KOLNUPA-246916 format. One record per residue (C-alpha): y, x, z. Coordinates in Angstrom, 1 decimal. Example, Ala and Ser with C-alpha at 12.3 -4.5 7.8 and 13.67 -1.06 7.14 Angstrom:
north, east, up
-4.5, 12.3, 7.8
-1.1, 13.7, 7.1
end
This chain:
north, east, up
62.3, 116.1, 79.8
64.4, 114.7, 82.6
63.8, 111.9, 85.2
66.5, 109.8, 86.5
66.1, 107.4, 89.5
67.8, 104.0, 88.2
68.9, 101.0, 90.1
69.3, 97.6, 88.8
71.8, 95.1, 89.8
69.4, 93.4, 91.9
68.8, 96.4, 93.9
65.2, 97.4, 92.2
64.9, 101.3, 92.0
62.7, 102.8, 89.5
62.2, 106.4, 87.8
62.5, 106.7, 83.8
61.9, 109.9, 81.7
64.4, 110.9, 78.9
64.4, 113.8, 76.4
67.9, 114.5, 78.0
71.0, 113.6, 79.7
72.4, 112.6, 76.5
69.4, 110.2, 75.5
70.3, 108.5, 78.8
73.7, 108.0, 78.2
73.0, 106.7, 74.6
70.5, 104.3, 75.8
72.8, 103.2, 78.8
75.8, 102.6, 76.2
73.5, 100.8, 74.0
72.3, 98.5, 76.5
68.5, 99.4, 76.2
67.7, 100.2, 79.7
65.7, 97.4, 81.5
64.2, 97.0, 85.2
60.6, 96.8, 84.9
60.5, 94.7, 87.8
63.1, 92.0, 87.0
64.1, 92.6, 83.4
67.8, 93.0, 84.4
69.7, 95.0, 82.1
72.4, 95.8, 84.5
71.0, 99.4, 85.2
72.8, 102.6, 86.5
71.9, 105.8, 88.0
70.9, 105.6, 91.5
71.6, 108.4, 94.2
69.2, 111.1, 94.0
68.5, 114.1, 96.1
67.1, 116.6, 94.2
64.9, 119.7, 95.6
66.8, 123.0, 95.2
65.0, 126.2, 95.9
67.0, 128.3, 98.0
64.2, 131.3, 97.4
64.1, 131.4, 101.4
61.1, 128.9, 101.8
58.3, 130.4, 103.9
54.8, 130.1, 103.0
53.0, 127.3, 104.7
51.0, 128.6, 107.6
47.2, 129.3, 107.5
44.9, 126.2, 108.6
43.1, 126.9, 111.7
39.7, 129.1, 111.6
36.7, 126.6, 111.0
34.6, 128.9, 113.0
36.7, 129.9, 116.0
39.7, 127.6, 115.7
42.4, 130.5, 116.0
45.6, 129.0, 114.6
47.2, 130.8, 112.0
43.6, 132.1, 110.5
40.8, 133.8, 112.0
41.4, 137.7, 112.4
38.0, 138.5, 111.9
37.6, 136.5, 108.8
39.4, 139.0, 106.7
end
């Protein structure tokens, strides 16, 4: 499954799930895509910013200790 962000000619943006990129192409070519907000059939892919992992993400810092308030976790809680 793949999700595409779509935009109708009136500017409404919505997400739609497809089994593959080919399914999107087939439905677009057949005129089967419609804006759920206004019903406009002039629909195309909107600009998307996919999240790509670089592998360098750091873990979120630990929450402050509920007992002593130490930032990054309590050294005595371990």
